C-alpha beads as a LAMMPS data file, in Angstrom:
LAMMPS data file: protein, C-alpha beads

203 atoms
202 bonds

1 atom types
1 bond types

-500.0 500.0 xlo xhi
-500.0 500.0 ylo yhi
-500.0 500.0 zlo zhi

Masses

1 110.0

Atoms # bond

1 1 1 381.437 276.253 -285.212
2 1 1 379.872 279.697 -285.196
3 1 1 382.343 280.976 -287.799
4 1 1 381.612 278.005 -290.071
5 1 1 377.849 278.588 -289.784
6 1 1 378.343 282.269 -290.545
7 1 1 380.430 281.439 -293.620
8 1 1 377.800 279.043 -294.987
9 1 1 375.063 281.599 -294.391
10 1 1 377.143 284.234 -296.176
11 1 1 377.654 281.953 -299.190
12 1 1 373.943 281.146 -299.364
13 1 1 373.071 284.839 -299.129
14 1 1 375.472 285.693 -301.936
15 1 1 374.085 282.876 -304.086
16 1 1 370.548 284.077 -303.507
17 1 1 371.612 287.614 -304.370
18 1 1 373.226 286.460 -307.628
19 1 1 370.126 284.428 -308.514
20 1 1 367.838 287.410 -307.860
21 1 1 370.069 289.598 -309.969
22 1 1 370.095 287.081 -312.840
23 1 1 366.296 286.744 -312.825
24 1 1 365.761 290.519 -312.752
25 1 1 368.227 290.985 -315.624
26 1 1 366.412 288.340 -317.692
27 1 1 363.062 290.005 -317.005
28 1 1 364.415 293.372 -318.179
29 1 1 365.787 291.752 -321.345
30 1 1 362.410 290.092 -321.940
31 1 1 360.693 293.431 -321.559
32 1 1 363.009 294.988 -324.147
33 1 1 363.052 292.109 -326.649
34 1 1 359.395 291.074 -326.429
35 1 1 357.564 294.096 -325.077
36 1 1 354.026 293.221 -326.331
37 1 1 354.249 289.592 -325.171
38 1 1 355.908 290.531 -321.895
39 1 1 353.152 293.021 -321.035
40 1 1 350.551 290.293 -321.472
41 1 1 352.315 288.250 -318.764
42 1 1 353.436 291.069 -316.470
43 1 1 350.555 293.491 -316.903
44 1 1 350.891 294.981 -313.398
45 1 1 353.199 295.007 -310.398
46 1 1 351.695 291.904 -308.800
47 1 1 351.817 289.777 -311.964
48 1 1 355.444 290.816 -312.500
49 1 1 356.255 289.823 -308.909
50 1 1 354.527 286.458 -309.388
51 1 1 356.447 285.859 -312.608
52 1 1 359.724 286.693 -310.887
53 1 1 358.971 284.373 -307.944
54 1 1 358.119 281.515 -310.304
55 1 1 361.433 281.965 -312.092
56 1 1 363.341 282.157 -308.804
57 1 1 361.754 278.940 -307.597
58 1 1 362.293 277.083 -310.875
59 1 1 365.885 278.225 -311.419
60 1 1 367.034 278.191 -307.782
61 1 1 369.556 275.363 -308.200
62 1 1 371.303 276.683 -311.308
63 1 1 374.372 278.809 -311.827
64 1 1 373.527 282.427 -312.814
65 1 1 375.810 282.209 -315.875
66 1 1 373.786 279.254 -317.132
67 1 1 370.581 281.257 -316.732
68 1 1 371.902 284.016 -318.979
69 1 1 373.179 281.563 -321.587
70 1 1 370.013 279.471 -321.341
71 1 1 367.898 282.509 -322.191
72 1 1 370.055 283.208 -325.250
73 1 1 369.685 279.602 -326.396
74 1 1 365.918 279.702 -325.949
75 1 1 365.579 282.903 -327.986
76 1 1 367.793 281.508 -330.739
77 1 1 365.499 278.502 -331.091
78 1 1 362.300 280.578 -331.262
79 1 1 363.252 284.223 -331.833
80 1 1 359.674 285.315 -332.507
81 1 1 358.293 284.094 -329.173
82 1 1 359.025 285.120 -325.597
83 1 1 360.596 282.081 -323.853
84 1 1 358.282 280.743 -321.184
85 1 1 359.606 279.384 -317.892
86 1 1 359.566 275.648 -318.878
87 1 1 361.494 276.422 -322.077
88 1 1 364.035 278.510 -320.194
89 1 1 364.376 275.796 -317.552
90 1 1 365.052 273.109 -320.195
91 1 1 367.865 275.118 -321.773
92 1 1 369.449 276.025 -318.448
93 1 1 369.300 272.387 -317.349
94 1 1 371.275 271.327 -320.444
95 1 1 373.974 273.880 -319.650
96 1 1 374.022 272.823 -316.000
97 1 1 374.696 269.194 -316.947
98 1 1 377.530 270.266 -319.243
99 1 1 379.018 272.420 -316.480
100 1 1 378.913 269.564 -313.960
101 1 1 380.441 267.125 -316.438
102 1 1 383.228 269.579 -317.221
103 1 1 383.910 270.063 -313.506
104 1 1 383.994 266.304 -313.025
105 1 1 386.427 265.862 -315.928
106 1 1 388.627 268.644 -314.577
107 1 1 388.754 267.040 -311.132
108 1 1 389.633 263.683 -312.660
109 1 1 392.412 265.282 -314.706
110 1 1 393.835 267.009 -311.625
111 1 1 393.614 263.770 -309.654
112 1 1 395.515 261.869 -312.339
113 1 1 398.156 264.587 -312.596
114 1 1 398.639 264.498 -308.816
115 1 1 398.931 260.709 -308.737
116 1 1 402.482 259.306 -308.586
117 1 1 403.829 257.736 -311.729
118 1 1 403.432 253.954 -311.834
119 1 1 406.556 252.053 -310.911
120 1 1 407.700 248.791 -312.475
121 1 1 407.930 246.218 -309.712
122 1 1 409.972 243.727 -311.733
123 1 1 413.190 243.715 -313.716
124 1 1 412.437 242.368 -317.216
125 1 1 416.082 241.607 -317.968
126 1 1 416.491 239.718 -314.691
127 1 1 413.349 237.715 -315.463
128 1 1 414.742 236.823 -318.895
129 1 1 418.066 235.681 -317.415
130 1 1 416.214 233.615 -314.811
131 1 1 414.010 231.982 -317.468
132 1 1 417.042 231.065 -319.556
133 1 1 418.765 229.599 -316.498
134 1 1 415.733 227.432 -315.736
135 1 1 415.661 226.135 -319.301
136 1 1 419.367 225.373 -319.132
137 1 1 418.878 223.412 -315.898
138 1 1 415.930 221.555 -317.383
139 1 1 417.764 220.703 -320.591
140 1 1 421.458 220.703 -319.632
141 1 1 422.505 219.158 -322.957
142 1 1 420.677 221.738 -325.024
143 1 1 423.740 223.779 -325.891
144 1 1 425.083 225.039 -329.163
145 1 1 427.705 222.300 -329.182
146 1 1 425.104 219.618 -328.451
147 1 1 422.908 220.849 -331.299
148 1 1 425.841 220.823 -333.690
149 1 1 426.764 217.285 -332.616
150 1 1 423.183 216.143 -333.105
151 1 1 423.145 217.631 -336.606
152 1 1 426.346 215.748 -337.459
153 1 1 424.869 212.451 -336.219
154 1 1 421.707 212.964 -338.274
155 1 1 423.734 213.836 -341.332
156 1 1 425.842 210.661 -340.948
157 1 1 422.669 208.630 -340.478
158 1 1 421.144 209.956 -343.691
159 1 1 424.371 209.256 -345.579
160 1 1 424.347 205.686 -344.282
161 1 1 420.815 205.254 -345.571
162 1 1 421.828 206.545 -348.948
163 1 1 424.802 204.164 -349.043
164 1 1 422.391 201.243 -348.748
165 1 1 420.572 202.482 -351.815
166 1 1 417.463 203.399 -349.900
167 1 1 415.551 206.575 -350.621
168 1 1 415.151 208.693 -347.551
169 1 1 411.424 208.920 -348.232
170 1 1 410.974 205.105 -348.414
171 1 1 413.468 203.853 -345.806
172 1 1 412.266 201.603 -342.988
173 1 1 411.140 203.713 -340.068
174 1 1 412.476 201.238 -337.515
175 1 1 415.437 202.594 -335.542
176 1 1 418.849 201.994 -337.130
177 1 1 417.331 199.964 -339.985
178 1 1 418.332 200.928 -343.515
179 1 1 416.239 198.439 -345.467
180 1 1 413.688 199.704 -347.978
181 1 1 410.194 199.982 -346.547
182 1 1 406.661 199.860 -347.840
183 1 1 403.074 200.468 -346.721
184 1 1 400.032 198.204 -346.866
185 1 1 396.464 197.974 -345.687
186 1 1 397.902 197.211 -342.281
187 1 1 399.722 200.507 -342.005
188 1 1 397.147 202.354 -344.114
189 1 1 397.825 205.935 -344.966
190 1 1 400.654 206.195 -342.441
191 1 1 403.630 208.103 -343.859
192 1 1 406.023 205.684 -342.133
193 1 1 407.530 202.840 -344.158
194 1 1 408.621 199.438 -342.769
195 1 1 410.728 196.655 -344.207
196 1 1 409.584 193.037 -344.286
197 1 1 411.475 192.285 -341.077
198 1 1 409.859 195.039 -339.061
199 1 1 406.512 195.084 -340.816
200 1 1 404.700 192.933 -338.216
201 1 1 406.105 194.903 -335.312
202 1 1 404.758 198.054 -336.856
203 1 1 401.302 196.501 -337.054

Bonds

1 1 1 2
2 1 2 3
3 1 3 4
4 1 4 5
5 1 5 6
6 1 6 7
7 1 7 8
8 1 8 9
9 1 9 10
10 1 10 11
11 1 11 12
12 1 12 13
13 1 13 14
14 1 14 15
15 1 15 16
16 1 16 17
17 1 17 18
18 1 18 19
19 1 19 20
20 1 20 21
21 1 21 22
22 1 22 23
23 1 23 24
24 1 24 25
25 1 25 26
26 1 26 27
27 1 27 28
28 1 28 29
29 1 29 30
30 1 30 31
31 1 31 32
32 1 32 33
33 1 33 34
34 1 34 35
35 1 35 36
36 1 36 37
37 1 37 38
38 1 38 39
39 1 39 40
40 1 40 41
41 1 41 42
42 1 42 43
43 1 43 44
44 1 44 45
45 1 45 46
46 1 46 47
47 1 47 48
48 1 48 49
49 1 49 50
50 1 50 51
51 1 51 52
52 1 52 53
53 1 53 54
54 1 54 55
55 1 55 56
56 1 56 57
57 1 57 58
58 1 58 59
59 1 59 60
60 1 60 61
61 1 61 62
62 1 62 63
63 1 63 64
64 1 64 65
65 1 65 66
66 1 66 67
67 1 67 68
68 1 68 69
69 1 69 70
70 1 70 71
71 1 71 72
72 1 72 73
73 1 73 74
74 1 74 75
75 1 75 76
76 1 76 77
77 1 77 78
78 1 78 79
79 1 79 80
80 1 80 81
81 1 81 82
82 1 82 83
83 1 83 84
84 1 84 85
85 1 85 86
86 1 86 87
87 1 87 88
88 1 88 89
89 1 89 90
90 1 90 91
91 1 91 92
92 1 92 93
93 1 93 94
94 1 94 95
95 1 95 96
96 1 96 97
97 1 97 98
98 1 98 99
99 1 99 100
100 1 100 101
101 1 101 102
102 1 102 103
103 1 103 104
104 1 104 105
105 1 105 106
106 1 106 107
107 1 107 108
108 1 108 109
109 1 109 110
110 1 110 111
111 1 111 112
112 1 112 113
113 1 113 114
114 1 114 115
115 1 115 116
116 1 116 117
117 1 117 118
118 1 118 119
119 1 119 120
120 1 120 121
121 1 121 122
122 1 122 123
123 1 123 124
124 1 124 125
125 1 125 126
126 1 126 127
127 1 127 128
128 1 128 129
129 1 129 130
130 1 130 131
131 1 131 132
132 1 132 133
133 1 133 134
134 1 134 135
135 1 135 136
136 1 136 137
137 1 137 138
138 1 138 139
139 1 139 140
140 1 140 141
141 1 141 142
142 1 142 143
143 1 143 144
144 1 144 145
145 1 145 146
146 1 146 147
147 1 147 148
148 1 148 149
149 1 149 150
150 1 150 151
151 1 151 152
152 1 152 153
153 1 153 154
154 1 154 155
155 1 155 156
156 1 156 157
157 1 157 158
158 1 158 159
159 1 159 160
160 1 160 161
161 1 161 162
162 1 162 163
163 1 163 164
164 1 164 165
165 1 165 166
166 1 166 167
167 1 167 168
168 1 168 169
169 1 169 170
170 1 170 171
171 1 171 172
172 1 172 173
173 1 173 174
174 1 174 175
175 1 175 176
176 1 176 177
177 1 177 178
178 1 178 179
179 1 179 180
180 1 180 181
181 1 181 182
182 1 182 183
183 1 183 184
184 1 184 185
185 1 185 186
186 1 186 187
187 1 187 188
188 1 188 189
189 1 189 190
190 1 190 191
191 1 191 192
192 1 192 193
193 1 193 194
194 1 194 195
195 1 195 196
196 1 196 197
197 1 197 198
198 1 198 199
199 1 199 200
200 1 200 201
201 1 201 202
202 1 202 203
C-alpha cells in the first residue's frame, strides 16, 4: 500500500513539475513576443508571480503539450494582442477534448482488435436442406414428375375444350364442363363464364 501511495505521489509531483515548466515557458514566450503588453501585466516580481499562479490554477487539469499548442492557436487568431488567460484556456480546452476523443477512439480500436472474431452458430447449407425436406414432407406429390403429369393433364383438358368448339376464354368455368359460357348482370364483371346449365349454380 505504501509503494502504491508513493507511486501516485511521484506521478502527481511530476505532473505538477511539467505544468510549472509549461507555464514558465509560455510566460517567457509572451515576454519575447509581446514585450510592451507583457510588461503592463507583469510590471514587477509580485505581479508576475500572481500571473503565473493564475495560469497554474486555470490550466491545472490540462496536458502540457496542449498548453503549448493552445498558446500558438491563440496567437494565430489575434497575432497583434497578447493572449489573456481566458483566451488561452479556451484554446487549450479545445485541444484537450480532441486528445480525449482520440484516446477513446484508440481504446475502442484496440478493444475491437482484441475481440475474438464472430463465429457462425448455424450451417446455412444444412438449414437449406432441412427446409427443402420439410417442404417435401408437406407436399409429397410436389415432385418434378408430378408437375410434368399435371401439365399433361391440363394440356389434354384444354385440347378437349377446343374439340368442343369452345374458346378457352369463354368456356364454362364449371369443373369438367366444356359448354360455351356467358356473363350477365348476375355474374357482373366476373371473368368467369358459365353455361346455361350451370348459370344458376354460379349465382
